[in-house]
N, CA and C atoms of all chains as a GROMACS GRO file, in nm:
protein
  627
    1MET      N    1   9.603   6.377  10.021
    1MET     CA    2   9.475   6.442  10.051
    1MET      C    3   9.358   6.356  10.001
    2PRO      N    4   9.246   6.351  10.075
    2PRO     CA    5   9.134   6.266  10.034
    2PRO      C    6   9.069   6.317   9.906
    3GLU      N    7   9.013   6.225   9.829
    3GLU     CA    8   8.948   6.261   9.703
    3GLU      C    9   8.817   6.335   9.729
    4VAL      N   10   8.744   6.291   9.832
    4VAL     CA   11   8.613   6.347   9.860
    4VAL      C   12   8.628   6.488   9.918
    5ASP      N   13   8.553   6.583   9.862
    5ASP     CA   14   8.561   6.720   9.910
    5ASP      C   15   8.454   6.741  10.016
    6SER      N   16   8.478   6.692  10.134
    6SER     CA   17   8.378   6.703  10.240
    6SER      C   18   8.387   6.841  10.305
    7CYS      N   19   8.295   6.866  10.399
    7CYS     CA   20   8.293   6.997  10.463
    7CYS      C   21   8.417   7.019  10.547
    8VAL      N   22   8.458   6.914  10.614
    8VAL     CA   23   8.572   6.928  10.704
    8VAL      C   24   8.690   6.853  10.644
    9GLN      N   25   8.788   6.931  10.602
    9GLN     CA   26   8.904   6.871  10.540
    9GLN      C   27   9.027   6.939  10.595
   10ALA      N   28   9.110   6.863  10.662
   10ALA     CA   29   9.228   6.924  10.722
   10ALA      C   30   9.326   6.961  10.612
   11ALA      N   31   9.364   7.088  10.608
   11ALA     CA   32   9.472   7.128  10.519
   11ALA      C   33   9.600   7.115  10.600
   12ALA      N   34   9.710   7.098  10.531
   12ALA     CA   35   9.834   7.074  10.604
   12ALA      C   36   9.874   7.196  10.687
   13GLY      N   37   9.840   7.316  10.640
   13GLY     CA   38   9.881   7.437  10.711
   13GLY      C   39  10.028   7.463  10.695
   14PRO      N   40  10.088   7.527  10.795
   14PRO     CA   41  10.231   7.559  10.784
   14PRO      C   42  10.312   7.430  10.774
   15LEU      N   43  10.410   7.427  10.685
   15LEU     CA   44  10.497   7.312  10.672
   15LEU      C   45  10.633   7.352  10.729
   16ILE      N   46  10.650   7.317  10.856
   16ILE     CA   47  10.772   7.359  10.926
   16ILE      C   48  10.852   7.234  10.957
   17GLU      N   49  10.983   7.246  10.947
   17GLU     CA   50  11.068   7.131  10.977
   17GLU      C   51  11.028   7.073  11.112
   18GLU      N   52  11.021   6.941  11.116
   18GLU     CA   53  10.969   6.877  11.237
   18GLU      C   54  11.044   6.916  11.364
   19ALA      N   55  11.171   6.934  11.350
   19ALA     CA   56  11.252   6.969  11.467
   19ALA      C   57  11.200   7.097  11.534
   20ALA      N   58  11.135   7.183  11.453
   20ALA     CA   59  11.091   7.312  11.506
   20ALA      C   60  10.957   7.303  11.578
   21VAL      N   61  10.884   7.193  11.560
   21VAL     CA   62  10.755   7.179  11.629
   21VAL      C   63  10.747   7.046  11.704
   22PRO      N   64  10.824   7.031  11.809
   22PRO     CA   65  10.820   6.906  11.883
   22PRO      C   66  10.685   6.888  11.951
   23ASP      N   67  10.634   6.764  11.949
   23ASP     CA   68  10.502   6.734  12.002
   23ASP      C   69  10.497   6.756  12.153
   24ARG      N   70  10.414   6.848  12.195
   24ARG     CA   71  10.387   6.876  12.337
   24ARG      C   72  10.508   6.925  12.418
   25VAL      N   73  10.618   6.945  12.352
   25VAL     CA   74  10.733   7.002  12.424
   25VAL      C   75  10.731   7.153  12.400
   26PRO      N   76  10.736   7.232  12.508
   26PRO     CA   77  10.732   7.376  12.489
   26PRO      C   78  10.846   7.421  12.397
   27LEU      N   79  10.813   7.515  12.310
   27LEU     CA   80  10.914   7.562  12.217
   27LEU      C   81  11.015   7.653  12.286
   28THR      N   82  11.139   7.641  12.248
   28THR     CA   83  11.239   7.735  12.300
   28THR      C   84  11.221   7.866  12.225
   29GLY      N   85  11.279   7.972  12.278
   29GLY     CA   86  11.268   8.103  12.214
   29GLY      C   87  11.315   8.098  12.069
   30LYS      N   88  11.422   8.026  12.046
   30LYS     CA   89  11.479   8.020  11.913
   30LYS      C   90  11.385   7.948  11.816
   31GLU      N   91  11.322   7.842  11.865
   31GLU     CA   92  11.229   7.767  11.780
   31GLU      C   93  11.105   7.850  11.749
   32LYS      N   94  11.057   7.922  11.851
   32LYS     CA   95  10.940   8.008  11.830
   32LYS      C   96  10.970   8.111  11.722
   33GLN      N   97  11.091   8.167  11.731
   33GLN     CA   98  11.130   8.268  11.635
   33GLN      C   99  11.132   8.208  11.495
   34LYS      N  100  11.180   8.086  11.484
   34LYS     CA  101  11.188   8.018  11.356
   34LYS      C  102  11.047   8.003  11.297
   35MET      N  103  10.948   7.982  11.385
   35MET     CA  104  10.811   7.961  11.340
   35MET      C  105  10.742   8.090  11.300
   36THR      N  106  10.769   8.199  11.369
   36THR     CA  107  10.678   8.313  11.356
   36THR      C  108  10.736   8.434  11.285
   37VAL      N  109  10.863   8.434  11.252
   37VAL     CA  110  10.917   8.557  11.196
   37VAL      C  111  10.933   8.547  11.045
   38ALA      N  112  10.859   8.630  10.973
   38ALA     CA  113  10.879   8.643  10.830
   38ALA      C  114  10.968   8.766  10.810
   39ARG      N  115  11.077   8.750  10.740
   39ARG     CA  116  11.169   8.862  10.720
   39ARG      C  117  11.211   8.872  10.575
   40VAL      N  118  11.234   8.996  10.531
   40VAL     CA  119  11.284   9.011  10.394
   40VAL      C  120  11.425   8.954  10.387
   41GLY      N  121  11.454   8.891  10.275
   41GLY     CA  122  11.585   8.830  10.256
   41GLY      C  123  11.593   8.688  10.309
   42LYS      N  124  11.486   8.644  10.376
   42LYS     CA  125  11.484   8.508  10.431
   42LYS      C  126  11.383   8.422  10.354
   43GLN      N  127  11.404   8.292  10.362
   43GLN     CA  128  11.315   8.198  10.294
   43GLN      C  129  11.171   8.213  10.347
   44ALA      N  130  11.073   8.214  10.259
   44ALA     CA  131  10.933   8.219  10.301
   44ALA      C  132  10.893   8.082  10.356
   45SER      N  133  10.824   8.079  10.468
   45SER     CA  134  10.779   7.952  10.526
   45SER      C  135  10.683   7.882  10.430
   46ASP      N  136  10.707   7.755  10.409
   46ASP     CA  137  10.621   7.680  10.319
   46ASP      C  138  10.488   7.647  10.389
   47PHE      N  139  10.385   7.627  10.309
   47PHE     CA  140  10.255   7.586  10.364
   47PHE      C  141  10.176   7.516  10.254
   48GLU      N  142  10.075   7.442  10.296
   48GLU     CA  143   9.981   7.383  10.202
   48GLU      C  144   9.842   7.405  10.257
   49THR      N  145   9.751   7.454  10.173
   49THR     CA  146   9.618   7.484  10.225
   49THR      C  147   9.513   7.474  10.114
   50SER      N  148   9.387   7.468  10.154
   50SER     CA  149   9.280   7.456  10.056
   50SER      C  150   9.250   7.593   9.996
   51ALA      N  151   9.198   7.590   9.874
   51ALA     CA  152   9.173   7.716   9.804
   51ALA      C  153   9.057   7.700   9.708
   52TYR      N  154   9.001   7.814   9.671
   52TYR     CA  155   8.903   7.818   9.561
   52TYR      C  156   8.970   7.887   9.443
   53VAL      N  157   8.964   7.826   9.327
   53VAL     CA  158   9.021   7.885   9.206
   53VAL      C  159   8.909   7.896   9.103
   54ALA      N  160   8.877   8.019   9.066
   54ALA     CA  161   8.768   8.040   8.970
   54ALA      C  162   8.793   7.959   8.844
   55GLY      N  163   8.694   7.887   8.799
   55GLY     CA  164   8.707   7.807   8.677
   55GLY      C  165   8.763   7.668   8.701
   56GLU      N  166   8.824   7.648   8.817
   56GLU     CA  167   8.884   7.517   8.846
   56GLU      C  168   8.817   7.449   8.966
   57GLY      N  169   8.760   7.528   9.056
   57GLY     CA  170   8.696   7.471   9.174
   57GLY      C  171   8.788   7.470   9.294
   58PHE      N  172   8.771   7.369   9.378
   58PHE     CA  173   8.849   7.362   9.500
   58PHE      C  174   8.976   7.283   9.476
   59LYS      N  175   9.087   7.333   9.525
   59LYS     CA  176   9.212   7.257   9.514
   59LYS      C  177   9.306   7.297   9.626
   60ASN      N  178   9.404   7.213   9.651
   60ASN     CA  179   9.505   7.246   9.750
   60ASN      C  180   9.621   7.319   9.684
   61ILE      N  181   9.672   7.416   9.754
   61ILE     CA  182   9.781   7.498   9.703
   61ILE      C  183   9.900   7.485   9.799
   62LYS      N  184  10.015   7.452   9.742
   62LYS     CA  185  10.137   7.443   9.822
   62LYS      C  186  10.236   7.546   9.771
   63LEU      N  187  10.283   7.632   9.863
   63LEU     CA  188  10.369   7.743   9.821
   63LEU      C  189  10.492   7.693   9.745
   64SER      N  190  10.556   7.587   9.792
   64SER     CA  191  10.683   7.545   9.730
   64SER      C  192  10.664   7.491   9.588
   65ASN      N  193  10.538   7.464   9.548
   65ASN     CA  194  10.514   7.424   9.409
   65ASN      C  195  10.530   7.541   9.312
   66TYR      N  196  10.541   7.662   9.367
   66TYR     CA  197  10.552   7.781   9.282
   66TYR      C  198  10.698   7.827   9.269
   67ARG      N  199  10.792   7.745   9.315
   67ARG     CA  200  10.934   7.775   9.298
   67ARG      C  201  10.962   7.800   9.150
   68GLY      N  202  11.042   7.902   9.123
   68GLY     CA  203  11.070   7.936   8.984
   68GLY      C  204  10.981   8.048   8.931
   69GLN      N  205  10.880   8.085   9.010
   69GLN     CA  206  10.791   8.195   8.972
   69GLN      C  207  10.791   8.301   9.082
   70TRP      N  208  10.755   8.423   9.042
   70TRP     CA  209  10.732   8.528   9.142
   70TRP      C  210  10.594   8.504   9.202
   71VAL      N  211  10.584   8.518   9.333
   71VAL     CA  212  10.458   8.491   9.403
   71VAL      C  213  10.424   8.610   9.494
   72VAL      N  214  10.298   8.648   9.496
   72VAL     CA  215  10.251   8.746   9.594
   72VAL      C  216  10.147   8.679   9.682
   73ILE      N  217  10.166   8.685   9.812
   73ILE     CA  218  10.065   8.636   9.905
   73ILE      C  219  10.002   8.758   9.971
   74CYS      N  220   9.870   8.768   9.964
   74CYS     CA  221   9.798   8.878  10.028
   74CYS      C  222   9.706   8.822  10.136
   75PHE      N  223   9.732   8.858  10.258
   75PHE     CA  224   9.640   8.827  10.367
   75PHE      C  225   9.542   8.942  10.380
   76TYR      N  226   9.417   8.912  10.416
   76TYR     CA  227   9.318   9.018  10.439
   76TYR      C  228   9.220   8.971  10.545
   77PRO      N  229   9.154   9.067  10.612
   77PRO     CA  230   9.074   9.029  10.730
   77PRO      C  231   8.957   8.936  10.701
   78GLY      N  232   8.889   8.950  10.588
   78GLY     CA  233   8.780   8.857  10.567
   78GLY      C  234   8.701   8.882  10.441
   79ASP      N  235   8.641   8.776  10.386
   79ASP     CA  236   8.550   8.790  10.274
   79ASP      C  237   8.432   8.878  10.317
   80PHE      N  238   8.376   8.949  10.223
   80PHE     CA  239   8.260   9.036  10.246
   80PHE      C  240   8.290   9.153  10.340
   81THR      N  241   8.418   9.178  10.365
   81THR     CA  242   8.450   9.304  10.436
   81THR      C  243   8.467   9.411  10.329
   82PHE      N  244   8.506   9.532  10.370
   82PHE     CA  245   8.474   9.647  10.286
   82PHE      C  246   8.588   9.710  10.208
   83VAL      N  247   8.710   9.698  10.259
   83VAL     CA  248   8.819   9.773  10.193
   83VAL      C  249   8.886   9.687  10.086
   84MET      N  250   9.452   8.543  10.093
   84MET     CA  251   9.434   8.440  10.196
   84MET      C  252   9.367   8.503  10.318
   85SER      N  253   9.262   8.438  10.363
   85SER     CA  254   9.193   8.484  10.483
   85SER      C  255   9.150   8.361  10.563
   86VAL      N  256   9.091   8.386  10.678
   86VAL     CA  257   9.048   8.273  10.762
   86VAL      C  258   8.916   8.213  10.713
   87ASP      N  259   8.860   8.268  10.606
   87ASP     CA  260   8.736   8.214  10.552
   87ASP      C  261   8.759   8.079  10.484
   88SER      N  262   8.652   8.001  10.472
   88SER     CA  263   8.663   7.870  10.407
   88SER      C  264   8.666   7.888  10.255
   89ARG      N  265   8.705   7.782  10.184
   89ARG     CA  266   8.704   7.787  10.038
   89ARG      C  267   8.561   7.804   9.986
   90PHE      N  268   8.463   7.760  10.064
   90PHE     CA  269   8.322   7.775  10.023
   90PHE      C  270   8.282   7.922  10.024
   91THR      N  271   8.319   7.992  10.131
   91THR     CA  272   8.290   8.135  10.139
   91THR      C  273   8.361   8.211  10.028
   92HIS      N  274   8.487   8.172  10.001
   92HIS     CA  275   8.562   8.237   9.893
   92HIS      C  276   8.485   8.225   9.761
   93LYS      N  277   8.432   8.107   9.735
   93LYS     CA  278   8.362   8.084   9.607
   93LYS      C  279   8.241   8.177   9.595
   94ILE      N  280   8.162   8.183   9.702
   94ILE     CA  281   8.040   8.264   9.696
   94ILE      C  282   8.073   8.413   9.690
   95TRP      N  283   8.175   8.455   9.766
   95TRP     CA  284   8.214   8.597   9.761
   95TRP      C  285   8.257   8.633   9.619
   96ASN      N  286   8.337   8.547   9.559
   96ASN     CA  287   8.384   8.572   9.422
   96ASN      C  288   8.266   8.579   9.325
   97GLU      N  289   8.171   8.488   9.342
   97GLU     CA  290   8.060   8.481   9.246
   97GLU      C  291   7.959   8.594   9.264
   98VAL      N  292   7.925   8.626   9.390
   98VAL     CA  293   7.816   8.724   9.408
   98VAL      C  294   7.865   8.868   9.416
   99GLU      N  295   7.992   8.889   9.448
   99GLU     CA  296   8.036   9.028   9.463
   99GLU      C  297   8.159   9.062   9.377
  100LEU      N  298   8.270   8.989   9.397
  100LEU     CA  299   8.395   9.028   9.330
  100LEU      C  300   8.382   9.025   9.178
  101SER      N  301   8.305   8.929   9.127
  101SER     CA  302   8.292   8.918   8.981
  101SER      C  303   8.216   9.038   8.924
  102LYS      N  304   8.151   9.116   9.011
  102LYS     CA  305   8.083   9.237   8.964
  102LYS      C  306   8.178   9.357   8.965
  103MET      N  307   8.298   9.340   9.026
  103MET     CA  308   8.397   9.447   9.026
  103MET      C  309   8.514   9.415   8.933
  104VAL      N  310   8.542   9.286   8.917
  104VAL     CA  311   8.651   9.241   8.830
  104VAL      C  312   8.589   9.140   8.732
  105GLU      N  313   8.599   9.170   8.603
  105GLU     CA  314   8.534   9.083   8.505
  105GLU      C  315   8.590   8.941   8.513
  106GLY      N  316   8.503   8.844   8.527
  106GLY     CA  317   8.546   8.705   8.536
  106GLY      C  318   8.583   8.662   8.677
  107GLY      N  319   8.582   8.756   8.769
  107GLY     CA  320   8.617   8.724   8.908
  107GLY      C  321   8.768   8.730   8.930
  108ILE      N  322   8.808   8.694   9.051
  108ILE     CA  323   8.950   8.700   9.088
  108ILE      C  324   9.027   8.590   9.013
  109PRO      N  325   9.128   8.629   8.933
  109PRO     CA  326   9.193   8.531   8.847
  109PRO      C  327   9.306   8.452   8.912
  110PHE      N  328   9.314   8.451   9.043
  110PHE     CA  329   9.418   8.373   9.110
  110PHE      C  330   9.359   8.300   9.230
  111PRO      N  331   9.429   8.201   9.284
  111PRO     CA  332   9.372   8.119   9.392
  111PRO      C  333   9.338   8.202   9.516
  112MET      N  334   9.221   8.174   9.573
  112MET     CA  335   9.180   8.237   9.700
  112MET      C  336   9.204   8.132   9.809
  113LEU      N  337   9.304   8.158   9.891
  113LEU     CA  338   9.349   8.058   9.987
  113LEU      C  339   9.277   8.071  10.121
  114SER      N  340   9.255   7.957  10.182
  114SER     CA  341   9.187   7.952  10.311
  114SER      C  342   9.288   7.923  10.421
  115ASP      N  343   9.281   8.003  10.528
  115ASP     CA  344   9.372   7.984  10.642
  115ASP      C  345   9.288   7.974  10.769
  116GLN      N  346   9.201   7.874  10.773
  116GLN     CA  347   9.112   7.861  10.888
  116GLN      C  348   9.194   7.830  11.013
  117GLY      N  349   9.171   7.908  11.118
  117GLY     CA  350   9.251   7.895  11.239
  117GLY      C  351   9.372   7.989  11.241
  118GLY      N  352   9.400   8.051  11.127
  118GLY     CA  353   9.509   8.149  11.124
  118GLY      C  354   9.647   8.091  11.144
  119ARG      N  355   9.664   7.962  11.115
  119ARG     CA  356   9.795   7.900  11.143
  119ARG      C  357   9.903   7.952  11.049
  120ILE      N  358   9.865   7.974  10.924
  120ILE     CA  359   9.965   8.024  10.830
  120ILE      C  360   9.994   8.172  10.860
  121GLY      N  361   9.886   8.247  10.887
  121GLY     CA  362   9.904   8.388  10.923
  121GLY      C  363   9.993   8.405  11.045
  122THR      N  364   9.981   8.311  11.139
  122THR     CA  365  10.066   8.317  11.258
  122THR      C  366  10.213   8.305  11.220
  123VAL      N  367  10.242   8.211  11.130
  123VAL     CA  368  10.381   8.192  11.087
  123VAL      C  369  10.433   8.316  11.014
  124TYR      N  370  10.345   8.386  10.945
  124TYR     CA  371  10.387   8.506  10.872
  124TYR      C  372  10.375   8.634  10.957
  125GLY      N  373  10.330   8.617  11.082
  125GLY     CA  374  10.327   8.732  11.173
  125GLY      C  375  10.212   8.828  11.148
  126VAL      N  376  10.104   8.782  11.083
  126VAL     CA  377   9.993   8.873  11.053
  126VAL      C  378   9.860   8.829  11.115
  127TYR      N  379   9.863   8.724  11.198
  127TYR     CA  380   9.736   8.678  11.258
  127TYR      C  381   9.708   8.756  11.386
  128ASP      N  382   9.592   8.818  11.393
  128ASP     CA  383   9.549   8.894  11.511
  128ASP      C  384   9.464   8.800  11.598
  129GLU      N  385   9.523   8.752  11.705
  129GLU     CA  386   9.454   8.652  11.787
  129GLU      C  387   9.326   8.706  11.849
  130ALA      N  388   9.329   8.834  11.892
  130ALA     CA  389   9.211   8.892  11.957
  130ALA      C  390   9.093   8.896  11.862
  131ALA      N  391   9.119   8.933  11.737
  131ALA     CA  392   9.011   8.946  11.640
  131ALA      C  393   8.984   8.814  11.567
  132GLY      N  394   9.079   8.724  11.570
  132GLY     CA  395   9.062   8.595  11.502
  132GLY      C  396   9.072   8.606  11.351
  133VAL      N  397   9.140   8.709  11.302
  133VAL     CA  398   9.156   8.724  11.157
  133VAL      C  399   9.301   8.758  11.122
  134ASN      N  400   9.333   8.742  10.996
  134ASN     CA  401   9.462   8.788  10.945
  134ASN      C  402   9.452   8.935  10.907
  135ILE      N  403   9.549   9.014  10.949
  135ILE     CA  404   9.549   9.154  10.908
  135ILE      C  405   9.607   9.163  10.767
  136ARG      N  406   9.606   9.286  10.712
  136ARG     CA  407   9.641   9.306  10.572
  136ARG      C  408   9.792   9.298  10.552
  137GLY      N  409   9.840   9.179  10.527
  137GLY     CA  410   9.984   9.161  10.504
  137GLY      C  411  10.009   9.115  10.362
  138ARG      N  412  10.112   9.171  10.300
  138ARG     CA  413  10.143   9.134  10.161
  138ARG      C  414  10.291   9.097  10.152
  139PHE      N  415  10.318   8.983  10.092
  139PHE     CA  416  10.454   8.931  10.083
  139PHE      C  417  10.488   8.904   9.937
  140LEU      N  418  10.601   8.959   9.893
  140LEU     CA  419  10.649   8.933   9.756
  140LEU      C  420  10.764   8.833   9.765
  141ILE      N  421  10.747   8.719   9.699
  141ILE     CA  422  10.841   8.608   9.710
  141ILE      C  423  10.905   8.582   9.574
  142ASP      N  424  11.038   8.572   9.571
  142ASP     CA  425  11.109   8.558   9.444
  142ASP      C  426  11.112   8.411   9.398
  143PRO      N  427  11.165   8.384   9.278
  143PRO     CA  428  11.162   8.246   9.226
  143PRO      C  429  11.240   8.146   9.311
  144ASP      N  430  11.328   8.193   9.399
  144ASP     CA  431  11.399   8.102   9.490
  144ASP      C  432  11.323   8.079   9.621
  145GLY      N  433  11.206   8.140   9.636
  145GLY     CA  434  11.129   8.123   9.758
  145GLY      C  435  11.170   8.217   9.870
  146VAL      N  436  11.243   8.324   9.834
  146VAL     CA  437  11.289   8.420   9.936
  146VAL      C  438  11.195   8.541   9.938
  147ILE      N  439  11.157   8.584  10.057
  147ILE     CA  440  11.073   8.703  10.071
  147ILE      C  441  11.157   8.826  10.036
  148GLN      N  442  11.118   8.900   9.933
  148GLN     CA  443  11.192   9.021   9.896
  148GLN      C  444  11.128   9.146   9.952
  149ALA      N  445  10.996   9.146   9.967
  149ALA     CA  446  10.930   9.268  10.015
  149ALA      C  447  10.808   9.228  10.095
  150MET      N  448  10.774   9.308  10.195
  150MET     CA  449  10.652   9.284  10.269
  150MET      C  450  10.592   9.417  10.314
  151GLU      N  451  10.460   9.416  10.327
  151GLU     CA  452  10.389   9.538  10.370
  151GLU      C  453  10.273   9.492  10.457
  152VAL      N  454  10.258   9.552  10.573
  152VAL     CA  455  10.149   9.514  10.663
  152VAL      C  456  10.072   9.640  10.700
  153LEU      N  457   9.941   9.638  10.676
  153LEU     CA  458   9.855   9.753  10.704
  153LEU      C  459   9.746   9.712  10.802
  154THR      N  460   9.700   9.807  10.882
  154THR     CA  461   9.581   9.780  10.963
  154THR      C  462   9.458   9.786  10.872
  155ALA      N  463   9.344   9.741  10.926
  155ALA     CA  464   9.228   9.713  10.843
  155ALA      C  465   9.174   9.827  10.756
  156PRO      N  466   9.164   9.952  10.807
  156PRO     CA  467   9.086  10.050  10.730
  156PRO      C  468   9.151  10.106  10.603
  157VAL      N  469   9.280  10.083  10.585
  157VAL     CA  470   9.345  10.139  10.465
  157VAL      C  471   9.379  10.026  10.368
  158GLY      N  472   9.333  10.041  10.246
  158GLY     CA  473   9.358   9.939  10.143
  158GLY      C  474   9.495   9.955  10.079
  159ARG      N  475   9.534   9.853  10.007
  159ARG     CA  476   9.666   9.851   9.944
  159ARG      C  477   9.667   9.927   9.813
  160ASN      N  478   9.789   9.947   9.757
  160ASN     CA  479   9.804  10.011   9.628
  160ASN      C  480   9.864   9.911   9.529
  161PRO      N  481   9.780   9.850   9.445
  161PRO     CA  482   9.830   9.748   9.353
  161PRO      C  483   9.937   9.802   9.258
  162GLU      N  484   9.927   9.932   9.219
  162GLU     CA  485  10.026   9.989   9.128
  162GLU      C  486  10.165   9.986   9.192
  163GLU      N  487  10.170  10.013   9.323
  163GLU     CA  488  10.300  10.010   9.392
  163GLU      C  489  10.352   9.867   9.400
  164LEU      N  490  10.264   9.772   9.422
  164LEU     CA  491  10.306   9.632   9.424
  164LEU      C  492  10.367   9.593   9.289
  165ILE      N  493  10.299   9.631   9.180
  165ILE     CA  494  10.347   9.595   9.046
  165ILE      C  495  10.480   9.665   9.018
  166ARG      N  496  10.493   9.792   9.063
  166ARG     CA  497  10.620   9.863   9.046
  166ARG      C  498  10.733   9.788   9.117
  167GLN      N  499  10.705   9.741   9.238
  167GLN     CA  500  10.807   9.669   9.314
  167GLN      C  501  10.843   9.536   9.246
  168ILE      N  502  10.744   9.465   9.194
  168ILE     CA  503  10.774   9.339   9.124
  168ILE      C  504  10.866   9.368   9.006
  169ARG      N  505  10.833   9.473   8.927
  169ARG     CA  506  10.917   9.506   8.810
  169ARG      C  507  11.058   9.544   8.854
  170ALA      N  508  11.067   9.619   8.963
  170ALA     CA  509  11.199   9.661   9.012
  170ALA      C  510  11.281   9.540   9.057
  171TYR      N  511  11.218   9.450   9.133
  171TYR     CA  512  11.292   9.331   9.179
  171TYR      C  513  11.331   9.241   9.063
  172GLN      N  514  11.246   9.233   8.962
  172GLN     CA  515  11.280   9.152   8.846
  172GLN      C  516  11.398   9.214   8.772
  173HIS      N  517  11.399   9.347   8.761
  173HIS     CA  518  11.510   9.417   8.695
  173HIS      C  519  11.641   9.396   8.772
  174VAL      N  520  11.633   9.407   8.904
  174VAL     CA  521  11.752   9.388   8.988
  174VAL      C  522  11.805   9.246   8.971
  175ARG      N  523  11.714   9.151   8.968
  175ARG     CA  524  11.755   9.011   8.956
  175ARG      C  525  11.823   8.983   8.821
  176GLU      N  526  11.773   9.050   8.716
  176GLU     CA  527  11.829   9.027   8.583
  176GLU      C  528  11.961   9.099   8.560
  177THR      N  529  11.975   9.217   8.619
  177THR     CA  530  12.088   9.303   8.582
  177THR      C  531  12.189   9.324   8.694
  178GLY      N  532  12.150   9.304   8.818
  178GLY     CA  533  12.240   9.333   8.930
  178GLY      C  534  12.247   9.481   8.962
  179GLU      N  535  12.173   9.564   8.888
  179GLU     CA  536  12.171   9.707   8.916
  179GLU      C  537  12.079   9.736   9.035
  180ALA      N  538  12.088   9.856   9.089
  180ALA     CA  539  11.999   9.897   9.197
  180ALA      C  540  11.903  10.001   9.143
  181THR      N  541  11.778   9.998   9.192
  181THR     CA  542  11.679  10.093   9.142
  181THR      C  543  11.652  10.199   9.248
  182PRO      N  544  11.674  10.326   9.214
  182PRO     CA  545  11.653  10.432   9.315
  182PRO      C  546  11.505  10.454   9.346
  183SER      N  547  11.482  10.540   9.444
  183SER     CA  548  11.348  10.574   9.491
  183SER      C  549  11.253  10.605   9.376
  184GLY      N  550  11.137  10.542   9.378
  184GLY     CA  551  11.033  10.572   9.279
  184GLY      C  552  11.062  10.520   9.139
  185TRP      N  553  11.162  10.435   9.125
  185TRP     CA  554  11.201  10.383   8.992
  185TRP      C  555  11.085  10.315   8.921
  186THR      N  556  11.078  10.343   8.790
  186THR     CA  557  10.986  10.267   8.705
  186THR      C  558  11.066  10.218   8.584
  187PRO      N  559  11.019  10.114   8.514
  187PRO     CA  560  11.096  10.059   8.402
  187PRO      C  561  11.137  10.168   8.303
  188GLY      N  562  11.262  10.164   8.262
  188GLY     CA  563  11.314  10.263   8.167
  188GLY      C  564  11.386  10.378   8.235
  189ALA      N  565  11.359  10.397   8.365
  189ALA     CA  566  11.423  10.508   8.436
  189ALA      C  567  11.566  10.470   8.475
  190LYS      N  568  11.641  10.571   8.518
  190LYS     CA  569  11.782  10.556   8.554
  190LYS      C  570  11.801  10.456   8.668
  191THR      N  571  11.899  10.368   8.652
  191THR     CA  572  11.934  10.277   8.761
  191THR      C  573  12.072  10.316   8.815
  192LEU      N  574  12.111  10.259   8.924
  192LEU     CA  575  12.240  10.291   8.985
  192LEU      C  576  12.326  10.166   8.989
  193LYS      N  577  12.458  10.186   8.971
  193LYS     CA  578  12.552  10.075   8.984
  193LYS      C  579  12.640  10.104   9.104
  194PRO      N  580  12.601  10.053   9.222
  194PRO     CA  581  12.674  10.086   9.344
  194PRO      C  582  12.820  10.041   9.333
  195GLY      N  583  12.907  10.123   9.389
  195GLY     CA  584  13.050  10.091   9.388
  195GLY      C  585  13.126  10.210   9.440
  196PRO      N  586  13.257  10.197   9.457
  196PRO     CA  587  13.337  10.304   9.516
  196PRO      C  588  13.325  10.435   9.440
  197ASP      N  589  13.313  10.429   9.306
  197ASP     CA  590  13.310  10.551   9.227
  197ASP      C  591  13.182  10.632   9.246
  198LEU      N  592  13.077  10.566   9.299
  198LEU     CA  593  12.947  10.634   9.311
  198LEU      C  594  12.931  10.703   9.448
  199VAL      N  595  13.021  10.671   9.541
  199VAL     CA  596  13.006  10.725   9.676
  199VAL      C  597  13.011  10.877   9.674
  200GLY      N  598  12.910  10.940   9.730
  200GLY     CA  599  12.905  11.087   9.736
  200GLY      C  600  12.871  11.152   9.604
  201LYS      N  601  12.843  11.071   9.501
  201LYS     CA  602  12.818  11.129   9.369
  201LYS      C  603  12.684  11.088   9.309
  202VAL      N  604  12.599  11.034   9.393
  202VAL     CA  605  12.467  10.997   9.341
  202VAL      C  606  12.398  11.118   9.281
  203TRP      N  607  12.416  11.236   9.346
  203TRP     CA  608  12.350  11.359   9.299
  203TRP      C  609  12.386  11.393   9.155
  204GLU      N  610  12.507  11.347   9.112
  204GLU     CA  611  12.550  11.379   8.976
  204GLU      C  612  12.473  11.298   8.872
  205VAL      N  613  12.428  11.179   8.913
  205VAL     CA  614  12.364  11.092   8.814
  205VAL      C  615  12.214  11.074   8.836
  206TRP      N  616  12.165  11.115   8.954
  206TRP     CA  617  12.023  11.091   8.982
  206TRP      C  618  11.967  11.202   9.070
  207GLN      N  619  11.848  11.250   9.034
  207GLN     CA  620  11.777  11.350   9.115
  207GLN      C  621  11.634  11.303   9.135
  208PRO      N  622  11.578  11.332   9.253
  208PRO     CA  623  11.436  11.296   9.270
  208PRO      C  624  11.348  11.379   9.178
  209GLU      N  625  11.236  11.320   9.137
  209GLU     CA  626  11.146  11.393   9.047
  209GLU      C  627  11.059  11.490   9.122
   0.00000   0.00000   0.00000
């Protein structure tokens, strides 16, 4: 990742085995399923993305770096929303 | 994690959240611009362009143990999340099973042939 924290910085996003995301080749049903289904009892899909951490500033967070710890991921619709 | 940028996260934490939680949110606020991660987790709403309220509990091996997905207007219950974390940690340490509504210190179950049809003898709902 670049040192400079510019406005536009590509985060890696989902880290899926390359075989599952062939370049420009339509995904088969099985591959699509591999990409999009989160299920209990199954491995959580790895990802790397940018984050804000109070007291530390901006940093990249990679899920697999938290192996060995319990992790909770909470998705929510948006900052400054109400609930 | 939301589709907002890390910049928006910082300002939201500073101008609003820190007034509800002392010191602000004490864990990383992740950015999922484009909803690519939410898509992989099945919580990205393409029509709205946002991630819906999905919560995933992941164990130390990286396995999803629990998930909960809510539509926008109803908020989550952090106490229930913490109860589930404690229950999963207990299960992982002991191999026991935790019945409905279990909290630390309460009766656990040891599934096996001897327990079939006899749960009522050892456990009752509160």
